[in-house]
C-alpha positions in Angstrom: -84.6 33.2 67.2 -83.1 31.8 70.6 -86.6 33.4 72.4 -88.9 32.4 70.2 -87.6 29.0 69.6 -88.0 29.1 73.4 -91.1 29.8 73.1 -92.5 28.4 70.4 -91.1 24.5 72.5 -93.3 25.6 75.7 -96.4 25.9 73.5 -95.9 23.5 72.6 -95.3 21.8 75.9 -98.8 23.9 76.4 -100.5 22.3 74.4 -99.2 19.0 75.5 -100.5 19.3 78.9 -103.7 20.3 77.5 -103.5 16.9 75.1 -103.1 14.7 77.3 -105.6 15.8 80.6 -108.4 17.7 78.5 -108.3 14.2 76.1 -109.9 12.0 78.3 -111.8 15.0 80.0 -112.9 14.5 76.5 -113.3 11.3 76.5 -115.5 10.1 79.8 -118.0 12.4 78.0 -118.2 11.4 75.1 -118.3 8.0 76.9 -120.5 9.0 78.8 -124.1 8.1 77.6 -122.9 4.2 76.9 -121.4 3.2 79.4 -123.8 4.5 82.1 -126.2 2.4 81.9 -128.1 3.5 85.8 -128.2 6.7 86.8 -125.7 6.5 89.8 -123.4 4.6 87.5 -124.1 8.1 85.2 -123.1 10.1 88.1 -119.7 8.4 89.1 -118.8 8.5 85.5 -118.5 12.0 85.7 -118.1 12.2 89.4 -114.3 10.0 88.1 -113.2 13.4 86.8 -115.7 16.4 88.7 -112.0 17.1 90.9 -109.9 16.8 87.6 -112.2 18.6 84.4 -111.8 22.5 85.1 -108.2 23.0 86.1 -107.7 20.8 82.8 -108.8 22.9 81.5 -106.6 25.4 82.3 -104.2 24.9 79.9 -106.1 25.6 76.6 -105.7 29.0 78.6 -102.3 29.7 79.1 -101.9 28.1 75.6 -103.7 30.5 74.2 -102.6 33.5 76.0 -99.5 32.4 75.5 -99.4 32.1 72.1 -101.7 36.0 72.2 -98.2 37.1 74.0 -96.0 35.6 71.9 -96.3 35.2 68.5 -99.5 37.7 68.6 -99.8 37.4 64.8 -100.3 33.9 64.8 -102.3 34.7 67.3 -104.6 37.5 65.3 -104.8 35.5 62.1 -105.7 31.8 63.8 -109.3 33.5 65.6 -109.9 35.7 62.7 -109.5 32.7 60.2 -110.4 30.3 62.5 -113.5 32.8 64.3 -116.1 30.5 63.8 -115.0 27.1 64.4 -112.8 28.2 67.4 -116.3 29.7 68.3 -117.7 26.0 68.3 -115.1 25.0 70.3 -115.7 27.4 72.9 -119.6 27.3 72.5 -118.7 22.5 73.1 -117.3 23.8 76.2 -119.1 26.2 78.1 -122.0 23.5 77.5 -119.8 20.6 78.5 -119.1 23.0 81.6 -122.7 23.8 82.4 -123.6 19.9 82.6 -121.3 18.8 84.9 -123.2 21.7 87.3 -126.6 21.6 86.1 -127.6 18.5 86.0 -127.7 17.0 89.4 -130.1 21.0 90.6 -133.2 18.7 89.1 -134.5 15.6 91.1 -135.9 14.1 86.8 -134.3 11.1 85.0 -135.2 13.4 81.8 -133.8 16.2 82.9 -130.1 14.4 83.8 -130.6 12.7 80.1 -130.3 15.7 78.9 -127.3 17.1 80.7 -125.7 13.8 80.2 -125.9 14.2 76.3 -125.1 17.7 76.7 -121.6 16.4 77.9 -121.8 13.8 75.4 -122.5 16.4 72.2 -119.8 19.5 73.7 -117.2 16.7 74.8 -117.6 15.3 70.6 -117.6 18.3 69.2 -114.1 20.4 70.4 -113.0 16.8 70.1 -114.0 16.6 66.5 -112.9 19.8 66.1 -109.4 20.2 67.8 -108.5 17.1 65.2 -109.9 19.2 62.2 -108.1 22.5 63.7 -104.7 20.6 64.3 -105.6 19.1 60.2 -105.7 21.9 58.7 -102.3 22.9 60.7 -100.3 20.1 58.7 -102.7 20.3 55.5 -101.6 24.5 55.5 -104.5 27.5 54.9 -104.6 30.1 52.5 -103.0 33.1 54.1 -101.5 36.1 52.0 -98.6 38.2 52.1 -100.7 40.2 54.6 -100.5 37.1 56.7 -104.9 37.6 56.4 -106.6 34.2 56.1 -109.1 33.7 53.1 -111.6 31.1 54.1 -114.0 30.3 56.0 -115.6 27.8 58.0 -115.9 25.4 54.8 -112.6 26.2 53.9 -111.4 23.8 57.0 -113.5 21.4 56.2 -112.0 18.4 53.6 -112.0 14.9 53.9 -108.3 15.2 55.6 -109.3 17.3 58.4 -112.5 14.8 58.7 -110.6 12.1 59.0 -107.8 14.0 61.7 -111.0 14.6 63.5 -112.4 11.9 64.0 -109.0 10.3 64.6 -108.7 13.2 67.3 -112.5 12.1 68.7 -111.2 8.0 68.6 -107.9 8.5 70.0 -109.1 10.7 73.0 -112.3 8.4 73.5 -109.8 5.5 73.7 -107.8 7.1 75.7 -111.0 7.8 78.5 -111.8 4.4 78.6 -108.5 3.9 79.7 -108.8 6.3 82.7 -112.3 5.3 82.9 -111.0 1.5 84.3 -108.4 3.3 86.6 -110.8 5.5 88.5 -113.6 3.4 88.5 -114.7 0.4 89.8 -116.6 -3.2 90.3 -118.1 -3.4 86.2 -117.8 0.0 85.6 -114.1 -1.1 85.2 -115.5 -3.8 83.7 -117.1 -2.3 81.1 -114.5 0.4 80.2 -112.0 -1.7 80.2 -113.8 -3.3 77.2 -114.7 -0.2 75.7 -110.9 0.6 75.4 -110.1 -2.6 73.8 -112.7 -1.9 71.4 -111.9 2.0 70.8 -108.0 0.6 69.9 -108.5 -1.3 67.1 -110.4 1.8 65.5 -108.4 4.1 67.0 -105.3 2.6 65.4 -106.9 1.9 61.1 -107.9 6.0 61.6 -104.1 6.8 62.9 -102.5 4.9 59.9 -105.0 6.7 56.9 -104.1 9.8 58.8 -100.4 9.9 59.5 -100.0 7.7 55.3 -102.2 10.7 54.8 -100.8 13.7 55.9 -97.3 11.9 55.1 -97.9 11.2 50.9 -100.7 14.0 50.4 -99.5 16.8 51.7 -96.0 18.6 51.4 -95.6 18.5 55.4 -93.4 16.3 56.7 -90.7 17.3 54.4 -90.3 21.3 54.2 -90.0 21.5 58.3 -86.4 22.7 59.2 -86.5 19.8 61.6 -88.3 16.9 59.2 -86.7 14.2 61.6 -88.6 15.5 65.0 -91.5 15.3 63.1 -91.0 11.4 61.7 -90.0 10.5 65.0 -92.7 11.2 66.7 -94.6 9.3 63.9 -92.6 6.3 64.9 -93.1 6.2 69.0 -96.4 7.7 69.4 -97.2 4.8 66.4 -95.3 2.1 68.9 -97.2 3.6 71.9 -100.0 3.0 70.7 -99.4 -0.4 70.1 -97.9 -1.2 73.0 -101.4 0.5 75.2 -103.3 -1.5 73.3 -101.0 -4.6 73.8 -101.3 -3.5 77.7 -105.1 -2.5 77.0 -106.1 -6.7 76.3 -104.3 -7.9 79.0 -106.0 -6.1 81.4 -103.9 -3.3 82.7 -105.2 -0.5 83.3 -102.2 1.4 84.7 -100.4 0.7 81.2 -102.2 1.4 79.2 -103.0 4.9 80.5 -99.7 5.3 80.9 -99.2 5.0 77.1 -102.4 6.7 75.7 -101.0 9.2 77.0 -97.3 8.6 76.0 -99.1 9.0 72.5 -100.7 11.5 72.2 -97.8 13.1 74.3 -95.5 12.0 70.8 -98.5 13.1 68.3 -98.5 16.4 69.6 -94.6 16.9 69.6 -94.8 15.1 66.0 -97.7 18.3 64.6 -94.9 20.7 66.5 -91.9 19.7 65.3 -92.8 19.0 62.2 -94.4 22.3 61.4 -90.6 24.3 62.9 -90.0 26.9 62.2 -93.4 27.3 61.0 -96.9 28.0 62.8 -99.4 28.6 60.1 -98.4 27.1 56.4 -99.4 29.3 53.8 -100.7 27.0 50.9 -100.9 30.2 48.6 -97.6 31.2 48.7 -95.0 29.2 51.5 -93.0 32.8 51.9 -96.7 33.8 53.3 -96.4 31.4 56.1 -96.3 32.6 59.8 -93.3 31.6 61.4 -92.0 32.0 65.0 -89.2 35.1 63.4 -91.7 36.8 61.7 -95.0 36.5 63.8 -93.5 36.7 67.6 -93.5 39.5 70.1 -90.2 42.1 70.9 -86.6 40.6 72.7 -88.5 42.3 75.5 -91.4 41.2 75.6 -90.6 38.0 75.4 -87.7 37.9 78.0 -90.0 39.0 80.8 -92.6 36.7 79.7 -89.7 33.4 79.8 -88.7 34.6 84.1 -92.8 35.2 84.5 -92.6 31.2 83.2 -90.2 30.2 84.9 -91.2 31.2 88.4 -95.5 30.3 87.5 -95.4 27.2 85.1 -94.0 24.6 87.9 -96.7 25.6 90.3 -99.3 25.0 88.1 -97.6 21.5 87.9 -97.1 21.2 91.4 -101.2 22.1 92.1 -101.9 19.5 89.3 -99.9 16.8 90.9 -101.4 17.6 94.6 -104.6 17.4 93.0 -104.5 13.7 91.1 -102.4 12.6 94.2 -105.5 14.1 96.8 -108.1 12.9 94.6 -106.6 8.8 93.3 -109.1 7.1 95.0 -111.7 5.0 93.1 -115.1 5.9 92.8 -118.1 3.1 92.6 -121.7 4.2 92.3 -121.8 3.8 96.2 -119.3 6.1 96.8 -120.1 10.2 98.0 -120.1 12.6 95.0 -120.3 15.3 94.4 -121.9 15.7 90.7 
């Protein structure tokens, strides 16, 4: 169980990195058509994440690969049962990635507006469906004794999971607004600060609804091996979100961004901490749930992967820190831009 627990923690860390980094990416895409009034302003917004967005998505690939290698049965059940939803997320990411590259290929305002809205759509759909997916992890899904998921895309949709999806959209948009207030200059930075204040209010409202529903409407917080970790994650996420909003209203963009990042970190800890040792909860019978024990790879595989992870993960972290250090300057409409 030691190696399985280590890999459960590592997968959690990878998803923390993904939601933290890709979260403000999605947020920037969601805000793009609304904050940018002119073409050059939208270009500045896009270029604020230009050096980072594709590197941030590596965390998703790594998290998916780690899940496949360490918990192959979870990967099989998840990617077969959630196939349509995951395909839509992938489609949104493709549309979003293409929008970055295609936007400035044609000197046409209509062409650029089209790809700006595609960027918004891809970011919005991905953020919404990730929230729906997390809502299903908390609520549980119909899995039988053979670890087969029974249901389709509509089986993943409920009022609770939609609230989870909207909460993710709002949290990522708020996180993105804080990032833009740091990366942009002049009037664009002020617009981002104003947007952050408005988004924070709605984020708090939906986050409260989501947490209370998860607490009283599902057995999620009480059936895990370490329920205190779920409660601690929820409390720390709530505190971080409140501090972030306080700092945003003070005009302290750096602190607001730091605390919105910590909100995402602690919220992810809440989700995975409440699951442990479960990974996919079965609503048909709790004994059918996929856990780190019945869904893991062999001990030898986990041992080899641990050695590889110890070597490669620090390299990835060093590279990403270097990237953000090199491209730390603010961007204005007069800056030299790639996209």
